[in-house]
C-alpha positions in Angstrom: 46.5 17.8 -55.7 44.1 18.2 -59.1 43.7 20.1 -61.5 42.2 22.0 -64.0 41.5 21.7 -67.3 40.4 24.6 -69.1 38.8 24.7 -72.9 39.4 27.7 -73.4 43.3 28.1 -73.2 44.1 24.2 -74.0 45.7 24.4 -69.7 45.8 22.2 -66.7 45.4 25.1 -64.3 45.2 25.1 -60.3 44.7 28.2 -58.8 47.8 29.6 -56.6 46.1 29.6 -53.2 46.6 25.7 -53.0 50.1 25.3 -54.1 51.1 28.3 -51.5 49.2 27.0 -49.0 50.4 23.8 -48.9 54.0 25.1 -49.7 53.7 27.3 -46.9 52.5 24.1 -43.9 55.6 21.9 -45.2 54.3 20.5 -47.8 55.3 19.7 -51.9 52.4 19.9 -53.8 52.3 17.4 -57.2 49.5 19.2 -59.6 47.7 16.3 -61.0 46.2 16.8 -65.0 43.1 15.7 -65.6 43.7 11.9 -66.7 41.7 9.3 -67.5 40.4 7.1 -65.0 42.9 4.4 -66.0 46.1 6.6 -64.8 44.6 6.8 -61.4 46.3 3.7 -59.4 49.4 4.5 -61.0 49.0 8.6 -59.9 47.5 7.5 -56.1 50.9 5.2 -55.6 52.9 8.7 -56.2 51.6 10.7 -53.9 51.3 10.9 -50.0 48.2 12.5 -49.7 44.9 13.8 -51.8 43.6 17.5 -52.3 40.9 17.9 -54.5 40.6 21.0 -55.3 37.2 23.3 -56.5 36.0 24.0 -59.9 33.3 23.0 -62.5 30.0 21.7 -60.7 29.7 17.6 -61.3 27.8 16.6 -63.6 24.1 16.0 -62.4 24.3 12.1 -63.7 26.8 11.3 -61.4 25.6 12.6 -57.8 21.4 14.3 -58.3 19.2 12.7 -60.7 18.4 15.9 -62.2 19.0 17.5 -65.7 22.3 19.1 -66.8 21.7 23.6 -65.8 22.2 26.0 -69.2 24.0 28.6 -67.2 26.9 26.5 -65.4 29.8 24.8 -66.8 30.6 20.9 -66.5 33.6 18.7 -67.4 32.8 14.9 -67.0 36.3 13.5 -67.7 37.1 15.1 -64.7 34.2 13.6 -62.6 35.3 10.1 -63.9 39.1 10.9 -62.8 38.5 12.5 -59.4 36.0 10.1 -58.4 38.3 7.2 -58.8 41.0 8.8 -57.4 39.0 9.9 -54.5 38.4 6.3 -54.4 41.1 4.8 -54.4 42.6 7.3 -51.9 40.1 6.2 -49.0 40.3 3.2 -49.9 44.1 3.0 -49.4 44.3 5.3 -46.5 45.8 8.5 -47.8 44.9 11.6 -46.0 42.2 13.3 -48.8 41.3 16.8 -47.9 38.3 17.9 -50.2 37.9 21.6 -50.5 34.6 22.9 -52.5 34.1 21.1 -55.6 36.4 18.4 -54.1 34.2 17.6 -50.9 31.4 17.2 -53.4 33.9 14.2 -54.5 34.3 12.7 -51.8 30.5 13.1 -50.8 29.6 11.8 -54.1 32.6 8.9 -54.3 31.3 7.0 -51.0 27.9 7.5 -53.3 26.2 10.5 -51.3 23.8 12.9 -53.4 24.7 15.9 -53.8 22.0 19.3 -54.1 22.1 20.3 -57.2 21.3 24.3 -56.2 21.1 25.3 -52.5 18.8 28.6 -53.5 16.3 25.9 -54.5 16.6 24.5 -50.6 17.7 27.2 -47.9 15.2 30.1 -49.3 18.5 32.3 -49.9 18.5 32.1 -45.3 22.8 31.9 -46.4 24.4 33.4 -49.3 27.0 30.5 -50.1 28.1 32.6 -53.2 26.6 36.4 -54.2 26.6 35.5 -58.1 28.8 33.5 -60.4 31.5 36.0 -60.4 31.6 36.5 -56.6 32.5 34.9 -53.5 31.0 35.1 -49.9 31.3 35.3 -46.7 29.9 34.0 -43.8 29.4 32.1 -40.5 29.7 27.9 -40.2 30.1 26.5 -36.5 32.7 23.4 -36.8 31.0 20.7 -33.9 33.3 20.6 -30.7 35.8 17.8 -30.6 36.1 17.8 -35.0 39.3 18.3 -36.7 37.9 21.4 -37.8 37.2 22.2 -34.7 40.7 21.4 -33.3 42.0 23.0 -36.6 40.7 26.7 -36.3 40.0 26.8 -32.0 36.9 28.6 -32.5 33.2 27.8 -32.0 32.2 30.2 -34.9 34.3 31.0 -38.3 33.7 33.1 -41.1 34.7 31.2 -44.4 35.1 32.6 -47.8 32.3 30.3 -49.8 32.0 30.1 -53.7 29.5 27.0 -54.4 25.9 26.5 -55.3 25.7 23.0 -54.9 25.7 21.6 -51.5 26.1 18.0 -49.7 22.7 16.2 -49.6 21.3 13.5 -46.9 24.0 10.8 -46.4 22.8 7.7 -47.7 23.8 4.1 -46.0 27.4 3.0 -47.4 30.7 0.9 -46.9 32.3 4.6 -46.0 30.4 6.7 -42.9 30.8 10.1 -43.0 30.3 12.7 -39.8 29.1 16.1 -40.0 31.8 18.7 -38.7 30.4 21.8 -39.6 27.2 23.6 -40.4 25.8 26.8 -42.1 23.5 29.1 -40.6 21.0 27.7 -42.5 22.0 23.9 -41.5 23.4 22.7 -44.3 26.2 20.6 -43.9 29.9 22.5 -44.3 32.7 19.9 -43.7 32.4 15.9 -42.9 35.4 13.8 -41.7 35.8 10.2 -40.9 33.2 8.4 -38.6 35.5 6.6 -37.0 38.1 8.8 -35.4 40.5 5.7 -35.6 40.5 5.8 -39.3 43.1 7.5 -41.6 42.9 11.3 -41.9 40.3 12.7 -44.0 38.2 16.1 -43.9 35.8 17.9 -47.3 34.8 21.2 -46.3 32.7 23.1 -48.8 34.3 27.0 -48.2 37.8 27.4 -49.8 40.4 27.9 -46.8 43.4 28.6 -49.7 41.8 31.9 -50.0 41.9 34.9 -50.3 45.6 33.7 -52.0 48.8 36.7 -52.0 49.1 36.6 -48.0 51.9 34.8 -46.0 48.9 33.4 -43.4 49.0 29.7 -43.3 45.6 28.2 -43.1 45.7 25.2 -40.1 42.8 22.5 -41.9 45.7 22.4 -44.6 48.2 22.7 -42.0 47.3 19.5 -40.3 46.0 17.7 -44.0 50.1 18.2 -44.3 50.8 17.0 -41.7 49.1 14.2 -41.9 50.7 13.2 -44.9 54.1 13.8 -43.8 55.1 16.7 -45.1 55.2 19.2 -42.1 58.9 20.1 -41.4 
């Protein structure tokens, strides 16, 4: 699973929720530091699945063509590293789960645009986060027959959300995604490989690792661990 480099404290870090969930599901978490893209092939060879975690905004230069926003933090080195990791994992058939920023990385790695600022396009119909420091809760509707629907077993699920970038319209490419959950503003909240026989790969814009500190096991993270061969 990927990590953040926090310049203020010179540390690679990861939220405990990711670790707890993978361990609880029977997996062995391996935390990847943000290195140069030249290390990606060796790292991918060493793991059975890739979990792309949340964090800073993706630099618009990679995915939107718009200018950087002065009130947000970017980490271009992390972008380059994770875009390369994601593409290698997909090409080699590793199970992949993208969470929040991680889903945007998956989307971008396959040639698709990211929405720079959701409030600019949804007229505030759904709060995808409450503020720069506060998560929100909102409802998403999984598509019947999808991996997300199978994991949660409900027609509607309430999720913890903390993003302002979103997923734009898919463009033609060598790897196609199927949208498998939407929010009530119709924006994409989850996607998976269009080919049902393709290796396990899912992206979700919400945070299934939150809240941390309880003893629940998120079923989608558990499915990812199982696909990677880590379930006991």
